[in-house]
N, C-alpha and C positions, 0 to 999 in steps of 0.2 A: 589792844593798843600798846605801843611802846611806853615804858615808864621813863620819867625824867629824874636824873640824879645829879648831885653836885660833886665834882672832882677837881681839886686844885683851883677852885674858883670858876670852873667852867661848867655850864649847864649841858649835860650830855643826854642824847636820846638813848636809852637802854633797851635793846630788844629783849624779849622774854626767851627767845631761842634763836640760834644761829645754826642753820643745817639741823643735824640731829643732836646738837649739844644744847642743854638748858643753861642759860646765863644766870649765874649766882649774883655777881656784882662786878662793876668796873674796878680794876686795881691799879691802873696807870694810864696816863694820857700823854700822847706825843703830837708832834706837828702834823702827822698824816694819819694817825690811827690811835685806837684805844685797845689796851690789853684788858681782857675780862677774865675772871675766874668762871669756868664753866664745868658742867658735869656731863659725862657720857651717858649712854644708856645703861651701863652697869653701875652707875653712881661714882665712878672714878673721876677724880677732879683733875683738870687740866688748865693751862693758860692759854687763851686764845687772843692773837693779834689780828684786828680787823680794821679796815679802813674806815675813816670818817665818811659818813653818808654823802657829804658834798664833794668828796674826792674819789668816788667810785667810778673812775674812767678806766677804759681799756688799758691805757698806758700804765697807770698805777697799779691796777689789778695784775698785769703781766709782771711787773717788778715784784710785787708781793708773792705771787705764785712762784716766780724764780727763786726768791728768797727761801721759801719753804721747801722747794724740791731740792735746793742745794744740800740740805742735811737730812732730808727725809729718809728714814729707814737706817741711818748711821747710828752707831753706838760709840760715841767719842767720849773718852774720860774728860770730865770737867767742862763739857760743852753741852749746852741745852739745845738739842736737835729737834726738828719737827717730827711729829708722829702722824700728822694728817695735814692736808692741803685742801681748802675749799676754794676753787678758783673758776667755777664755771661762769662764763660771761655770756650775756645776752646783747650782742652788738646792736640790734635793732629792738628797742624796748617796746615798740608798738605805739608809742605816743609822740613819735617824731624826734626823740632825743637819741641821736646816733652816738654810738660808743659809750653808753652808760651801762654800768653793771646792774643786773637784776638781782637783789639780794634775797629774794624769796627763799631760795634754797641754801642760803648761807654763804654766797660768795661775795667778796673774796676774803679769805682768812687763813691763818696759820694756826694749828694746834700743837702745843708743846707740853712737856711735863710741867706741872706746877711746882715751882721751887719757892717755898715761902722764905723770905729774908729781905735783905736790903742791899743796895749797891754801894760800891766802894766810895763813891763821892759823898754818901751820907754817914759812913762809918766814922765814929769819933776819932779825930786825929791823934788823940792821946794813945789810942790802942795801936801803937806801931807794929807790935809783934803780930797782931791780927792782920794788919795791912800786908806785912811781908808774906804771910801764909797765903793770902788771897792772890797776891801777884805770882807766887811760885805755882800755885794751882793753875792760874791763867796761862803761864808759859807752858806747862804741861798740856793744857788744852789746845794751845796753839801748835805745839809740836804734833799733836794728833791731827789737827786740821791740815797742817802743811804736808803731812804724810800722805794725805788724799788729795793734795793739790788744791786746797782751799786757802786763799789769802783773806783774812778778815777785813782789813783796810780801815777800821774805825775803832781800834782799841783805845779805850778811855775809861775813866773811873765809873761813868754811868753805865758802861756795858760790861762791867765785872759784878756778878751777883754773889752774895755771900749767904749761904743757907744757915739753918739753925745750929749746924754743928761747926760752923766756922769755915767750911770748904768753899772754895771759889769756883765760879762757873762763868764761862763765856756766854754772852747773849748777843742778839741783834746782828744778823748777817745781811742787813739791808744794803750794805755797800761793798759786799764781798766780791771776790773775783775767783774764777776757776777756769780751767781750760775751755769751758763752754762759753766763757765771756763774763761780762760784768752783770751782777744782779740789777743794778740801776745804771742806766746810760750815763756816763760821765760827760756827756757833751755840754752840759749846762754850766760847767766850770768846776772849781776845786770843791770836792765833796769831803765830809767828815768834820771832826772836831779839830779846829785849826791847831790848837796848842799841842796836840798829840800826833800831828802828821809828821812823817819822815820828809826831808827835803826833796827827795826824788818824787814823792807824791805831789808836792806843790809844782814841780816842773813837769807834771803829767807824763812821766816816764813809765814804761810797762811795769805793772806791779810784780813784786817778788815777796817771798817770806820776810826778807830783810825789812820791809816797812813795818811789820808787826813787832819785830824785835826792837826797832827804834821807839815805837810808841810805848812799849813796856819799859824801855830805858827812861823815857820821860816820867812815867809813873814811879819808877824806882828812885829817880832823882828827887821827885817831890816828896816821897815818903822819908827819904834820908834827910832832906833839908827842912821838912816841915812847913814848906810854902810852895806856891805855884812857881813853875818855871817860866811861864808866859802868863802875864796877868791882863792882857788886852782882849780876851774872848776871840770871837770869830771876826777878826779884823784884818785889814791889809798890813797893819803894823806887826801882827802876829806872824803873818806869812813872811814878812821881811826878816824877822828874828829867826824864824825856823831855817831859812835858806842861807842866811848870811852871818849868823852869830853862833859860836860854840857855847854850849852850856857852861855856865860859871863853875869853877872848881868846887868840889865838896870837901876840901882839905880841912876846913873848920867845923864840918858837920858830922863826919863819920870817920872810921878808921881807914887808913890808906888802902887796904886790900879791897874794902867795899867800894871806896870812891873809884878805884881803878877799873873794877868790873862795870860799874854804871857808866864810867867815861868811855869805855870801849863800845858799850851798847849804843851810846849816843854819837858815835863817829859819824860825821856828816857824809863821808865817803862810804857807801856800802861795802866796798872792797876792804875796808879797814875795821869794819864793824864786827861784832861777835857773830859767828857764822850761822848760828841757828837758834831757835827758841829753846830746844833741848840743852844746848851747850850753855846758853845764858842761865837757864834754870839751875844747872849743875854748879856753875861758877858762883852764881849769886847765893845758892844755899851754903856752899862751902865757906864763902866770905862771912855770911851772916852767922854761921854756926861758930866760926873762929872767934868772932867778936862778941858772942853771947846775946845776939839780937833776937834769936828764936827761942821762945820760952815753951 
């Protein structure tokens, strides 16, 4: 029988195995799924993202499978890529429930390397140098993604993972885009963490790498200022700010060279924005080094 465990105040049904992987414990919980620490047959440990039992429909399973296959087999620096995808679906479960996933063989789930650490949103704000290092690593990871035509589309502090050495890693490609299409159908409306969206995302324009540059610009602004750029969460007011208001000047918060780089990353017109994640990383590192912000 599955075991019950408490995580973030929620009572979770914890399976003892998913496919050929033994479940060690749940390590994170989200709106549509749980991330488990699991062991493979060799004893190697991985992170596994699996859908909540009540959400195992063919539509969500297809989205999770697409997310896993997007990075499956890739070796991208500073990116947590999938190493296995379990997405076999049983459209007719045999008990009259059409379109429900049969999880007996571990479907659906994504298996990834286990990176022990914390996300940027819980890193102590006082450790600004560590925050800058994580953002620079994220930009390098984005450059690698963009080189293989993957646009993340949901860059935010909770999707930047810091390992025990202080290195940063991109996670969660659930809203990503590639030439094959969207991982998750955007027909339902605006997707992502509103405060970190680029204006053209709110306008539902075709995705380009520039949206990820803008999102990293928001994070850079917040690290430099020590406060949130948009304080209203996933609300219509935040979307109005994103599309209609330039970010406030950082003149009183950081040296001019650093403020200038961040302002250009936050240009609302993509044509006036810093041209790539790689360029942003280079210019940001140079500005941070010149003002002694990197220790």
